[in-house]
C-alpha positions as CSV (number, residue, x, y, z in Angstrom):
1,M,-26.0,3.7,7.1
2,A,-24.2,2.3,10.3
3,T,-24.0,-1.1,8.9
4,K,-22.0,0.0,5.8
5,S,-19.6,2.1,8.3
6,L,-19.1,-0.8,10.5
7,R,-18.4,-2.6,7.2
8,Q,-15.9,-0.6,6.1
9,T,-14.3,-0.4,9.6
10,L,-13.9,-3.9,9.7
11,R,-12.5,-3.9,6.2
12,R,-9.9,-1.7,6.9
13,L,-8.7,-3.4,10.0
14,W,-8.7,-6.7,8.0
15,A,-6.5,-4.7,5.8
16,R,-3.9,-3.9,8.2
17,D,-0.7,-6.1,8.4
18,K,-0.8,-6.8,12.0
19,F,-4.5,-7.4,12.4
20,S,-4.5,-11.2,11.2
21,Y,-1.3,-11.8,13.4
22,S,-3.1,-9.8,16.4
23,I,-6.4,-12.4,15.7
24,R,-3.8,-15.5,15.6
25,V,-2.3,-14.4,19.0
26,F,-5.8,-13.1,20.3
27,I,-7.0,-16.7,19.8
28,A,-4.1,-18.8,20.9
29,L,-3.7,-17.0,24.4
30,T,-7.8,-16.9,25.0
31,G,-8.1,-20.2,24.1
32,S,-5.0,-21.4,26.5
33,M,-6.6,-19.6,29.3
34,A,-10.4,-20.5,28.5
35,L,-8.9,-24.1,29.1
36,C,-7.1,-23.5,32.3
37,W,-10.2,-22.0,33.5
38,W,-12.2,-24.8,32.8
39,Q,-9.8,-27.8,33.9
40,N,-9.1,-25.7,37.2
41,E,-5.5,-25.7,36.1
42,M,-3.8,-22.4,36.5
43,H,-0.6,-23.5,37.1
44,L,0.3,-24.5,33.6
45,L,-1.3,-21.2,32.3
46,I,2.1,-19.5,32.4
47,S,3.9,-22.5,30.3
48,L,1.2,-22.7,27.9
49,F,1.6,-18.6,27.6
50,L,5.4,-18.6,27.2
51,G,5.1,-21.5,24.5
52,I,2.6,-19.2,22.4
53,I,5.3,-16.6,22.7
54,A,8.3,-18.7,21.6
55,S,6.3,-20.3,18.7
56,A,5.3,-16.7,17.7
57,L,8.6,-15.5,17.4
58,A,9.6,-18.3,15.4
59,E,7.3,-17.6,12.6
60,T,8.1,-16.4,9.3
61,D,6.6,-15.9,6.1
62,D,5.6,-19.1,3.9
63,N,2.8,-20.9,2.4
64,W,1.2,-23.3,4.4
65,Q,3.2,-26.4,3.5
66,G,6.6,-24.6,4.2
67,R,5.0,-23.6,7.5
68,L,3.9,-26.8,8.2
69,T,7.4,-28.2,7.9
70,A,8.8,-25.0,9.9
71,L,6.6,-25.8,12.7
72,L,8.2,-29.3,13.0
73,V,11.6,-28.3,13.2
74,T,10.7,-25.7,15.5
75,L,8.8,-28.2,17.8
76,L,11.7,-30.6,17.5
77,C,14.3,-27.9,18.5
78,F,11.9,-26.6,21.2
79,S,11.4,-30.2,22.8
80,I,15.4,-31.1,22.7
81,A,16.3,-27.6,23.9
82,A,13.1,-27.8,26.9
83,L,14.4,-31.4,27.5
84,S,18.4,-30.4,27.8
85,V,17.8,-27.7,30.3
86,E,15.4,-30.0,32.6
87,L,17.8,-32.7,32.5
88,L,21.3,-30.6,32.8
89,F,19.6,-28.1,35.4
90,P,21.0,-30.1,38.6
91,Y,24.8,-29.7,37.0
92,P,25.6,-26.2,36.8
93,W,28.9,-26.9,35.0
94,L,27.8,-29.1,32.4
95,F,24.5,-27.0,32.0
96,V,26.6,-23.7,31.6
97,V,29.4,-25.7,29.0
98,A,26.1,-27.0,27.1
99,L,24.2,-23.4,27.3
100,A,27.1,-21.3,25.9
101,L,27.7,-24.2,22.8
102,A,23.7,-24.3,22.0
103,A,24.1,-20.6,22.0
104,F,26.7,-20.2,19.6
105,C,25.5,-22.8,17.4
106,L,22.1,-21.4,17.1
107,T,23.1,-17.9,16.5
108,M,25.5,-19.3,13.7
109,L,22.4,-20.6,11.9
110,G,21.4,-17.2,11.0
111,A,23.8,-17.4,8.4
112,L,21.4,-19.6,6.0
113,G,18.6,-17.3,6.6
114,E,15.7,-15.3,8.4
115,R,13.7,-18.5,8.9
116,Y,16.6,-20.2,10.7
117,N,17.7,-17.2,12.6
118,A,14.0,-16.8,13.9
119,I,13.8,-20.7,14.7
120,A,17.1,-20.2,16.5
121,Y,16.5,-17.3,18.3
122,A,13.3,-18.7,19.5
123,T,14.9,-21.8,20.6
124,L,17.3,-19.8,22.6
125,I,14.1,-18.2,24.1
126,L,12.3,-21.3,25.1
127,S,15.1,-22.4,27.0
128,V,15.4,-19.5,29.0
129,Y,11.6,-20.0,29.8
130,T,12.0,-23.5,30.8
131,M,14.5,-22.5,33.0
132,I,12.2,-20.0,34.6
133,G,9.9,-22.8,34.8
134,V,12.5,-25.3,36.9
135,D,13.5,-22.5,39.0
136,Q,9.5,-21.9,40.2
137,R,9.8,-25.5,41.3
138,G,13.0,-25.0,43.5
139,G,14.8,-26.5,41.0
140,E,13.3,-30.1,41.0
141,V,13.3,-32.3,38.0
142,A,11.2,-35.1,39.1
143,D,8.6,-35.4,36.0
144,F,11.1,-33.7,33.8
145,W,9.1,-34.2,30.8
146,R,6.0,-32.4,32.0
147,E,7.3,-28.5,31.6
148,P,8.8,-29.1,28.4
149,M,5.4,-31.1,27.3
150,V,3.5,-28.4,28.5
151,L,5.5,-25.4,26.8
152,V,5.5,-27.6,23.5
153,A,2.1,-27.6,23.6
154,G,1.4,-23.9,23.8
155,A,3.8,-23.8,21.0
156,A,2.3,-26.4,18.8
157,W,-1.3,-24.6,19.4
158,Y,-0.1,-21.4,18.0
159,G,1.9,-22.8,15.1
160,L,-1.5,-25.2,14.0
161,L,-3.6,-21.6,14.1
162,S,-0.5,-20.2,12.0
163,V,-0.4,-23.3,9.4
164,L,-4.4,-22.8,8.9
165,W,-4.3,-19.4,8.6
166,Q,-1.6,-19.4,5.9
167,A,-4.2,-22.3,4.1
168,L,-7.0,-20.1,4.2
169,F,-5.6,-16.5,3.9
170,A,-2.6,-17.6,1.7
171,N,-2.3,-14.4,-0.5
172,Q,-3.1,-12.0,2.3
173,P,0.7,-11.6,3.3
174,V,1.6,-10.8,-0.6
175,Q,-1.3,-7.8,-0.9
176,Q,0.0,-6.3,2.1
177,G,3.7,-6.8,1.1
178,L,3.2,-5.1,-1.9
179,A,1.3,-2.4,-0.3
180,R,3.5,-1.4,2.0
181,V,6.2,-1.2,-1.4
182,F,3.7,1.4,-3.3
183,R,3.4,3.3,0.3
184,E,6.9,3.9,0.6
185,L,7.2,4.7,-3.4
186,G,4.4,7.1,-2.6
187,L,6.7,8.6,0.0
188,Y,9.8,8.7,-1.8
189,L,8.1,10.5,-5.1
190,K,7.0,13.0,-2.4
191,I,10.6,13.5,-1.2
192,K,11.7,13.8,-4.6
193,S,9.4,16.3,-5.5
194,S,10.3,18.6,-2.9
195,L,13.7,19.2,-4.7
196,F,11.8,21.0,-7.5
197,E,11.3,23.9,-5.1
198,P,12.7,27.0,-7.3
199,I,13.9,28.7,-4.1
200,H,17.3,30.4,-3.6
201,G,19.5,28.9,-0.9
202,L,17.3,25.0,-1.0
203,D,19.0,22.5,0.9
204,V,19.4,20.3,-1.8
205,E,22.0,18.0,0.3
206,G,19.6,17.8,3.2
207,R,16.8,16.8,0.9
208,R,18.8,14.3,-0.9
209,L,20.1,12.6,2.4
210,E,16.2,12.3,3.5
211,L,15.4,10.7,-0.1
212,A,18.3,8.6,0.3
213,K,17.2,7.3,3.7
214,Q,13.4,6.7,1.9
215,N,15.1,4.6,-0.7
216,G,16.5,2.5,2.0
217,R,13.1,1.8,3.2
218,V,11.7,1.3,-0.3
219,V,14.5,-1.3,-0.9
220,A,13.6,-2.7,2.5
221,A,9.9,-3.1,1.5
222,L,10.8,-4.5,-2.0
223,N,13.0,-7.2,-0.8
224,A,10.5,-8.3,1.9
225,S,7.7,-8.7,-0.9
226,K,10.0,-10.3,-3.2
227,E,10.5,-12.9,-0.5
228,I,6.8,-13.1,0.2
229,I,6.0,-13.8,-3.3
230,L,9.2,-16.4,-3.8
231,N,7.5,-18.2,-0.5
232,R,4.4,-18.7,-2.8
233,V,6.3,-19.3,-5.8
234,G,9.2,-21.4,-5.4
235,S,10.3,-23.0,-8.5
236,S,7.2,-23.9,-9.9
237,R,4.9,-21.7,-12.1
238,A,3.1,-19.0,-10.8
239,G,-0.7,-19.3,-10.8
240,A,-2.9,-16.9,-11.9
241,K,-3.3,-15.0,-8.5
242,T,0.3,-15.1,-7.7
243,S,1.2,-14.1,-11.0
244,R,-1.0,-11.0,-11.1
245,Y,0.7,-9.8,-7.6
246,L,4.4,-10.8,-9.7
247,K,3.7,-8.4,-12.3
248,L,2.7,-5.8,-9.8
249,Y,6.3,-6.7,-8.3
250,F,7.7,-6.2,-11.2
251,L,6.0,-3.0,-12.2
252,A,7.0,-1.6,-8.6
253,Q,10.5,-2.0,-9.6
254,D,10.4,-0.1,-12.9
255,I,8.5,2.8,-11.0
256,H,11.2,2.8,-8.8
257,E,13.9,3.0,-11.3
258,R,12.2,5.8,-12.9
259,A,11.3,7.6,-9.4
260,S,15.2,7.0,-8.5
261,S,16.3,8.6,-11.9
262,S,18.1,12.2,-12.0
263,H,18.9,13.9,-15.2
264,Y,19.7,17.3,-14.1
265,P,21.6,19.3,-11.8
266,Y,19.0,20.8,-9.3
267,N,20.7,24.2,-8.3
268,A,21.0,24.9,-11.8
269,L,17.8,24.3,-12.7
270,A,16.4,26.4,-9.9
271,E,18.4,29.2,-10.6
272,A,17.9,29.5,-14.5
273,F,14.2,28.8,-14.3
274,F,13.6,30.5,-11.0
275,H,10.9,32.9,-12.7
276,S,9.5,30.2,-14.5
277,D,6.4,27.6,-13.7
278,V,8.0,24.7,-14.9
279,L,9.5,23.1,-12.0
280,F,6.4,23.7,-10.2
281,R,4.7,21.6,-12.8
282,C,7.2,19.0,-12.3
283,Q,6.7,19.2,-8.5
284,R,3.2,19.1,-8.9
285,L,3.1,16.0,-11.0
286,L,5.5,14.0,-8.9
287,R,3.1,14.7,-5.9
288,Q,0.3,13.4,-7.7
289,Q,2.1,10.3,-8.6
290,G,3.1,10.1,-5.0
291,N,-0.6,10.0,-4.1
292,A,-1.5,7.7,-7.0
293,C,1.0,5.2,-5.6
294,Q,-0.4,5.4,-1.8
295,R,-3.9,5.2,-3.5
296,L,-2.6,1.8,-4.8
297,C,-1.4,0.8,-1.7
298,E,-4.8,1.3,-0.1
299,S,-6.6,-0.6,-3.2
300,L,-4.2,-3.8,-2.5
301,Q,-5.0,-3.4,1.2
302,L,-8.9,-3.3,0.6
303,R,-8.7,-5.6,-2.1
304,Q,-10.5,-2.8,-4.3
305,P,-10.0,-1.6,-8.2
306,F,-7.3,0.7,-8.5
307,V,-8.6,3.8,-11.0
308,Y,-5.7,6.0,-12.0
309,D,-6.8,9.4,-12.3
310,E,-7.2,10.5,-15.7
311,S,-6.6,14.1,-14.6
312,F,-3.1,13.4,-14.8
313,A,-2.4,13.7,-18.2
314,E,-3.9,17.0,-18.1
315,A,-0.9,18.0,-15.3
316,L,1.7,16.1,-17.9
317,G,0.4,18.2,-20.9
318,D,0.8,21.5,-18.6
319,L,4.3,20.7,-18.2
320,H,4.8,19.9,-22.0
321,A,3.3,23.4,-22.5
322,S,5.6,25.3,-20.2
323,L,8.7,23.4,-21.6
324,E,7.4,24.7,-25.3
325,H,7.2,28.0,-24.2
326,L,10.7,27.8,-22.9
327,R,11.9,26.5,-26.0
328,I,10.1,29.2,-28.0
329,Q,12.2,31.9,-26.1
330,S,15.5,30.4,-27.3
331,N,17.5,31.6,-24.8
332,P,21.0,30.0,-25.7
333,A,22.0,29.6,-21.7
334,W,18.8,27.2,-21.4
335,K,19.7,24.8,-24.4
336,G,21.7,22.3,-22.5
337,L,19.2,22.6,-19.2
338,L,16.3,22.2,-21.5
339,R,17.0,19.0,-22.6
340,S,17.4,17.6,-19.2
341,L,13.9,19.1,-18.4
342,R,12.7,17.0,-21.7
343,A,14.3,14.0,-20.1
344,L,12.6,14.3,-16.9
345,A,9.4,14.9,-18.7
346,N,9.5,11.8,-20.3
347,N,10.4,10.1,-17.7
348,L,7.5,11.4,-15.7
349,A,5.5,10.5,-18.9
350,T,6.5,6.8,-18.4
351,L,5.8,7.1,-15.1
352,D,2.2,7.9,-15.5
353,R,1.9,5.1,-17.7
354,L,3.2,2.8,-15.4
355,L,0.8,3.8,-12.8
356,S,-2.0,3.5,-15.6
357,D,-0.8,-0.1,-16.2
358,A,-1.3,-0.9,-12.4
359,S,-5.1,-0.3,-13.1
360,N,-5.3,-3.7,-14.7
361,P,-2.0,-5.6,-14.2
362,D,-3.5,-8.6,-15.8
363,A,-3.4,-7.2,-18.9
364,L,0.5,-6.7,-18.8
365,A,2.9,-9.0,-20.9
366,E,4.6,-11.7,-19.0
367,A,8.0,-10.7,-18.3
368,S,10.7,-12.3,-20.5
369,D,12.5,-13.4,-17.3
370,S,10.2,-13.5,-14.4
371,S,12.6,-15.5,-12.0
372,L,13.6,-14.5,-9.0
373,L,16.8,-15.0,-7.0
374,N,16.4,-17.2,-4.0
375,R,19.4,-16.4,-1.4
376,A,18.6,-19.1,0.9
377,P,20.9,-22.3,0.7
378,Q,19.1,-25.4,-1.4
379,N,21.4,-28.3,0.0
380,L,24.0,-29.3,2.6
381,K,26.8,-28.4,0.7
382,E,25.3,-24.5,0.1
383,I,24.6,-24.6,4.0
384,R,28.0,-25.9,4.8
385,A,29.6,-23.3,2.5
386,R,27.4,-20.4,4.0
387,I,28.5,-21.5,7.7
388,R,32.0,-21.4,6.6
389,Q,32.1,-18.0,5.3
390,N,31.0,-16.9,8.4
391,L,33.4,-18.7,10.8
392,T,35.8,-15.7,10.6
393,P,36.5,-12.8,13.4
394,T,35.6,-10.3,10.6
395,S,32.1,-12.0,10.3
396,L,29.6,-9.5,12.4
397,L,27.4,-12.7,12.9
398,F,30.6,-14.6,14.3
399,R,31.3,-12.0,16.6
400,H,28.0,-12.0,17.8
401,A,27.8,-15.7,18.2
402,L,30.7,-15.4,20.6
403,R,29.3,-12.6,22.3
404,L,26.1,-14.0,23.0
405,P,27.1,-17.3,24.6
406,L,29.5,-15.4,26.8
407,A,26.9,-12.5,28.0
408,L,24.4,-15.5,28.9
409,V,27.0,-17.5,31.0
410,V,28.0,-14.2,33.0
411,G,24.2,-13.8,33.5
412,Y,23.8,-17.1,34.9
413,G,27.1,-16.6,37.0
414,V,25.5,-13.2,38.5
415,L,22.3,-15.3,39.3
416,H,23.6,-17.9,41.2
417,L,25.9,-15.0,43.1
418,I,22.9,-13.1,44.0
419,H,19.9,-15.3,43.3
420,P,17.1,-12.9,43.7
421,T,13.4,-14.4,43.3
422,Q,12.9,-15.3,39.9
423,G,16.8,-14.6,38.8
424,Y,16.6,-16.3,35.6
425,W,14.5,-13.2,34.1
426,I,18.1,-11.7,33.9
427,M,19.4,-14.1,31.3
428,L,16.1,-13.5,29.6
429,T,16.9,-10.0,29.7
430,T,20.4,-10.2,28.5
431,L,18.8,-12.4,25.4
432,F,16.5,-9.7,24.4
433,V,18.7,-6.8,24.6
434,C,22.2,-8.1,23.2
435,Q,22.0,-7.2,19.5
436,P,25.0,-7.6,16.8
437,S,25.7,-4.2,16.9
438,Y,26.3,-1.4,19.6
439,G,23.7,1.0,18.4
440,A,20.8,-1.6,18.3
441,T,21.8,-2.8,22.0
442,R,21.9,0.5,23.3
443,R,18.6,1.6,21.7
444,K,17.4,-1.6,23.1
445,L,18.4,-1.5,26.4
446,G,16.9,1.9,27.2
447,Q,13.7,0.8,25.9
448,R,13.9,-2.3,27.8
449,I,14.6,-0.4,31.1
450,I,11.8,2.1,30.2
451,G,9.2,-0.5,29.1
452,T,9.9,-2.5,32.0
453,A,9.3,0.2,34.6
454,I,6.1,1.4,32.8
455,G,4.7,-2.4,32.9
456,L,5.1,-2.5,36.6
457,T,3.8,1.1,37.3
458,V,0.8,0.3,35.5
459,G,0.8,-3.4,37.0
460,W,0.6,-2.0,40.5
461,A,-2.2,0.2,39.9
462,L,-4.3,-2.5,38.2
463,F,-3.3,-5.0,40.7
464,D,-5.1,-2.7,43.0
465,L,-8.2,-1.4,40.8
466,F,-9.1,-5.0,39.7
467,P,-8.6,-7.6,42.3
468,S,-10.9,-9.9,40.2
469,P,-8.7,-13.0,39.0
470,L,-11.1,-13.3,36.0
471,V,-10.7,-9.3,34.8
472,Q,-6.8,-9.8,35.5
473,S,-7.0,-12.9,32.7
474,I,-8.5,-10.5,30.3
475,F,-5.9,-8.0,30.9
476,A,-3.4,-10.7,30.6
477,V,-4.5,-11.7,27.0
478,A,-4.9,-7.9,26.4
479,A,-1.1,-7.0,27.5
480,G,-0.2,-10.2,25.3
481,L,-1.5,-8.6,22.3
482,V,0.1,-5.2,23.0
483,F,3.4,-7.2,23.1
484,F,3.0,-8.8,19.8
485,V,1.6,-6.3,17.7
486,N,4.5,-3.7,18.7
487,R,7.4,-5.8,19.3
488,T,9.0,-4.8,15.9
489,T,7.7,-1.2,16.2
490,R,7.5,0.3,19.4
491,Y,9.7,-1.8,21.8
492,T,9.2,0.3,24.7
493,L,5.6,-0.3,24.6
494,S,6.0,-4.0,23.7
495,T,8.1,-4.6,26.8
496,A,5.6,-2.7,28.9
497,G,2.5,-5.7,27.5
498,I,4.8,-8.6,28.0
499,T,6.0,-7.3,31.7
500,L,2.4,-6.6,32.4
501,M,0.9,-10.2,31.0
502,V,3.8,-12.2,33.0
503,L,2.6,-10.2,36.4
504,F,-1.1,-11.0,35.6
505,C,-0.1,-14.7,35.0
506,F,1.9,-15.0,37.9
507,N,-0.7,-13.5,39.8
508,Q,-3.3,-16.6,39.0
509,T,-1.1,-19.0,40.8
510,G,0.6,-16.8,43.5
511,D,2.0,-13.3,44.6
512,G,2.4,-11.1,41.7
513,Y,3.1,-8.4,43.8
514,G,6.3,-10.4,44.7
515,L,7.3,-10.0,41.0
516,F,7.6,-6.3,41.2
517,L,11.0,-5.2,42.5
518,P,13.0,-8.5,41.5
519,R,12.0,-7.8,38.1
520,L,13.0,-4.6,38.0
521,F,16.5,-5.6,39.1
522,D,16.6,-8.3,37.0
523,T,15.7,-6.3,34.1
524,L,18.7,-3.8,35.3
525,V,21.0,-6.1,35.8
526,G,20.7,-8.3,32.4
527,S,20.4,-4.8,30.6
528,L,23.8,-4.1,32.0
529,I,25.3,-7.4,31.3
530,A,24.1,-7.1,27.5
531,G,25.6,-3.8,27.1
532,M,29.2,-4.1,28.8
533,A,29.2,-7.8,26.6
534,V,28.8,-5.4,23.3
535,F,30.9,-2.5,24.3
536,L,33.9,-4.7,25.7
537,F,34.0,-8.0,23.7
538,L,34.7,-7.9,19.7
539,P,33.1,-4.6,19.4
540,D,31.4,-4.0,16.0
541,W,32.0,-0.1,15.8
542,Q,30.5,1.1,12.4
543,G,33.4,3.6,12.0
544,R,36.1,0.8,11.6
545,R,34.2,-0.7,8.9
546,L,33.0,2.5,7.6
547,N,35.5,2.2,4.8
548,K,34.5,-1.4,3.7
549,V,30.5,-0.4,3.7
550,L,31.4,2.5,1.3
551,A,33.9,0.3,-0.8
552,S,30.9,-2.1,-1.3
553,T,28.4,0.9,-2.2
554,L,30.9,2.3,-5.2
555,A,31.6,-1.8,-6.0
556,C,27.7,-2.3,-6.7
557,N,27.2,0.6,-8.6
558,A,30.1,-0.3,-10.9
559,Q,28.8,-3.5,-11.4
560,Y,25.0,-1.9,-12.1
561,L,26.8,0.7,-14.6
562,Q,28.3,-2.5,-16.3
563,Q,24.8,-4.1,-16.7
564,V,23.3,-1.1,-18.1
565,L,26.1,-0.4,-20.6
566,G,25.2,-4.2,-21.6
567,Q,22.0,-3.3,-22.0
568,Y,22.5,-0.7,-24.6
569,A,25.0,-2.8,-26.3
570,N,23.0,-5.7,-26.7
571,G,19.2,-4.5,-26.2
572,K,16.8,-3.9,-23.4
573,R,16.1,-7.2,-21.3
574,D,14.9,-7.0,-17.7
575,D,16.7,-10.5,-16.9
576,L,17.7,-11.6,-13.5
577,A,21.4,-10.5,-14.1
578,Y,20.3,-6.9,-14.6
579,R,17.5,-6.7,-11.8
580,L,20.3,-8.2,-9.8
581,A,22.7,-5.8,-10.1
582,R,20.3,-3.0,-9.7
583,R,18.8,-4.4,-6.5
584,N,22.5,-4.9,-5.0
585,A,23.2,-1.4,-5.8
586,H,20.2,-0.1,-4.0
587,N,20.9,-2.8,-1.2
588,A,24.3,-1.4,-0.8
589,D,23.2,2.3,-0.8
590,A,20.5,1.2,1.8
591,A,23.0,-0.8,4.3
592,L,25.3,2.5,4.1
593,S,22.4,4.6,5.4
594,T,21.7,1.8,8.1
595,T,25.2,1.8,9.1
596,L,25.1,5.5,9.6
597,A,22.1,5.7,11.6
598,N,24.0,3.0,14.2
599,M,27.1,5.0,13.9
600,L,25.4,7.6,15.5
601,L,24.5,5.9,18.9
602,E,28.1,4.8,19.2
603,P,30.6,6.7,21.6
604,G,32.1,10.0,20.1
605,H,35.4,8.3,19.4
606,F,33.9,5.6,17.2
607,R,31.8,8.5,15.3
608,K,34.3,11.2,14.4
609,E,34.0,10.0,10.5
610,A,29.8,10.1,10.5
611,D,30.0,13.7,8.6
612,I,32.1,12.1,5.8
613,G,29.9,9.0,5.7
614,F,26.5,11.2,5.2
615,R,28.1,13.4,2.4
616,F,29.3,10.1,1.0
617,L,25.8,8.9,1.3
618,V,24.7,12.0,-0.7
619,L,27.0,11.5,-3.2
620,S,26.8,8.0,-3.7
621,H,22.7,8.3,-3.8
622,T,23.1,10.9,-6.3
623,L,25.3,8.7,-8.5
624,L,23.0,6.1,-8.0
625,S,20.3,8.3,-9.4
626,Y,22.0,9.1,-12.2
627,L,22.6,5.6,-13.0
628,S,18.6,4.8,-12.7
629,G,18.3,7.6,-15.1
630,L,20.9,5.8,-17.7
631,G,18.7,2.3,-17.0
632,A,15.4,4.1,-17.4
633,H,15.9,4.8,-20.9
634,R,17.4,1.3,-22.1
635,G,15.2,1.1,-24.9
636,G,16.8,3.4,-27.4
637,D,19.2,2.4,-30.1
638,L,22.8,3.8,-30.1
639,P,24.1,4.7,-33.4
640,E,27.1,2.1,-33.9
641,P,30.2,4.7,-33.8
642,A,28.4,6.3,-30.3
643,R,27.8,2.8,-29.2
644,Q,31.6,1.8,-29.4
645,H,32.8,4.9,-28.1
646,L,30.1,5.3,-25.2
647,I,30.1,1.5,-23.9
648,S,33.6,0.2,-24.8
649,D,35.7,3.3,-24.0
650,V,33.5,5.6,-21.7
651,G,31.5,3.3,-19.8
652,A,34.3,1.1,-19.3
653,R,36.7,4.0,-18.0
654,L,33.9,5.0,-15.8
655,V,33.4,1.2,-14.5
656,G,37.2,1.1,-14.0
657,S,37.5,4.4,-11.9
658,L,34.8,3.4,-9.5
659,Q,36.1,-0.2,-9.0
660,A,39.5,1.6,-8.3
661,I,38.4,3.9,-5.7
662,A,36.3,0.7,-4.5
663,Q,39.4,-1.6,-4.0
664,A,41.3,1.5,-2.4
665,L,38.9,2.1,0.1
666,A,38.4,-1.8,1.2
667,E,42.3,-1.8,1.4
668,R,42.8,1.4,3.2
669,R,45.0,2.4,0.5
670,P,45.6,5.9,-0.5
671,I,43.2,7.5,-2.8
672,Q,44.1,9.8,-6.0
673,V,42.0,13.0,-5.3
674,Q,42.2,14.8,-8.6
675,D,42.4,12.6,-11.9
676,E,42.9,15.3,-15.2
677,N,41.8,12.4,-17.5
678,E,38.2,12.0,-15.9
679,Q,37.9,16.0,-15.8
680,H,38.7,16.0,-19.6
681,L,36.2,13.2,-20.3
682,A,33.6,14.9,-18.7
683,D,34.4,18.4,-20.5
684,T,34.3,16.2,-23.6
685,L,31.3,14.2,-22.8
686,E,29.2,17.4,-21.9
687,H,30.2,19.1,-25.3
688,M,28.0,17.8,-27.6
689,P,27.0,19.2,-31.7
690,D,23.1,20.2,-32.1
691,D,22.9,17.5,-34.7
692,V,23.5,14.7,-32.2
693,D,20.9,11.7,-32.0
694,E,18.9,12.0,-28.9
695,T,19.3,9.0,-27.7
696,Q,23.1,9.5,-27.9
697,R,22.5,12.5,-26.1
698,L,21.0,11.3,-23.0
699,V,23.6,8.5,-22.8
700,Q,26.6,11.0,-23.1
701,A,24.9,13.6,-20.7
702,Q,24.2,10.7,-18.1
703,L,27.8,9.7,-18.3
704,A,29.1,13.1,-17.9
705,L,26.8,13.5,-14.9
706,I,28.3,10.2,-13.3
707,C,31.9,11.3,-14.5
708,R,31.0,14.7,-12.2
709,Q,30.5,12.3,-9.4
710,L,33.9,11.0,-9.4
711,P,35.9,14.0,-8.1
712,P,33.9,14.5,-5.0
713,L,33.7,10.8,-4.1
714,R,37.9,10.6,-4.9
715,N,37.7,13.6,-2.2
716,L,35.9,12.2,0.7
717,A,37.4,8.7,0.2
718,A,41.1,9.9,0.2
719,H,40.1,12.1,3.5
720,L,38.6,9.0,4.8
721,V,41.7,6.8,4.3
722,K,44.3,9.2,5.6
723,D,42.1,9.9,8.6
724,E,42.1,6.6,9.6
725,A,45.7,6.2,8.7
726,E,46.8,9.1,11.1
727,R,44.4,7.7,14.1
728,A,46.6,4.2,13.4
729,V,49.9,6.1,13.5
730,A,49.2,8.6,16.5
731,P,49.4,5.6,19.3
732,A,52.4,4.1,18.0
733,A,53.8,7.6,18.0
């Protein structure tokens, strides 16, 4: 029994996405520590550890061939950066010019994608690590190759472990990525189920806002999973295992479209069916399906078969029985709402089928178009075009590429003015804290200072309690693990870990106590420089670009609607163009949520429009849910007269209205608040004869819901443009 329990515990540990990362880091740090003890060369320990850290920070997901190529490029960049620092260190003016140019060029490489951004960022970090090493030697550059060689050796050691791991466990990241998708989808379905509580005064807007934020997390998981699969497939045909995961990914996209669909106004449903059990049955089924998604997540993580609970069919049958009971009552006031509930029930039945299919994805038919869009540049022409596109003051990346070198140069000047012990930690802190947005910088600034203080306090206590060098070596490895495991989720704890690791490493070769006050001082100064740089130099206030983010959201929704209507006109086909339009609409929705979250961290003057932004997020996410509902039922055939009217006339008008609002927002032009033609169109769409074809009824009802979203969207957009215009005139007056 104990053996079985241990086996289950190990299986669950192995299933965690950070466990394999932790194993690699542990092997790398422990191997370096053991080598230094065995060779009695403890002075090499710090450089080896710092090289491992830089290499791990440069790591991105890929197959083993791609990871090997990336490793070779990384080691080349590391070697050039470290040797340049060694050679230019004695010439401060030449050094600072080279540092600024390198920081600008490396930051601009982020325009090419996450992989290039990670390598460039890690190269900058390794450059500062090299400066720390040179400063430790008192600025001497004799044997200038020695320090870079040790740093690059540490980086190569971790890199080789990473390549080997990717070769042995190629599909593990795919499983973990898909597991995360279904975990987030499960949470999304559970949050959505809370909208079906038939209670008076339900805060629908607040729950829709929570749903919109969760949708951002679903979209992020889907995007990450797509990149992982793309790295395994590339331009070749997927193998048997990868094909299975590809089918699960497309299945997750279909579930997401169904889950994000809406066919009904929630307040009207709650008011009409307050004394019925039908909404509770909808809520129960959605929660069950959310639980099923989370069990599918666990099955993927543990590599166990997923068995869909057949009792869900009973819950679905109960829902249909409730609907039939309401139909028999023949209440004329319920006629339209009952149609919406039937559309909802059909949607839940399709969700049930999709989740059932997940128990045997191999049996699913191959997608007619299984291509994935690779957003990374494929040749030199695309690389030049991508960088040129970002060489403008309107680009957030370009602003950050100017701001970061300035902050590093200021840090370099400050450390030469005061030059406390280990003063180059000022520049390292600035590099870590200075982020592309003020909100992200502010968040990291506080976490960095608190984490450093915690690390120093714990280090002080452990130095006195465990003076043994061997025990402190174990603590150094453990602290390094804490840093890596938490660096993307708990930055305060991560900073405490890296602070402890540095203290214990330095204490192996010198006086670790001498680092306490200088380390805290350097962190405060470096954080202050980063904060002032983001606040004063080309600040990217989210409020000033809110109109463009809102415009992008509406423009993407218009494109999605256009693609959905094209599917009704030409037949359902999950081709790349349709999936791309759907994904862009959800990405824009997630980007708006992220922008508003960063906006809340900005000074009060710059977040005045946050309330309008969040109300717009609720409306735009509601609009997206109606579009998803329209897209979810693409299989039906519209009668020819209705097809011409609804697609070529009504649909085109709605697309045009969304695009017109988006363009006016982007250009800050006055927006018409009331449009009587849209009001008349919505009234016309809502009044349908009883003998209308069911597919036509559903499409027409969804278009009516979309049309009803236009007036409040116009109103908020007009207020935003008006407020911005008044603020622009006020200083001149």
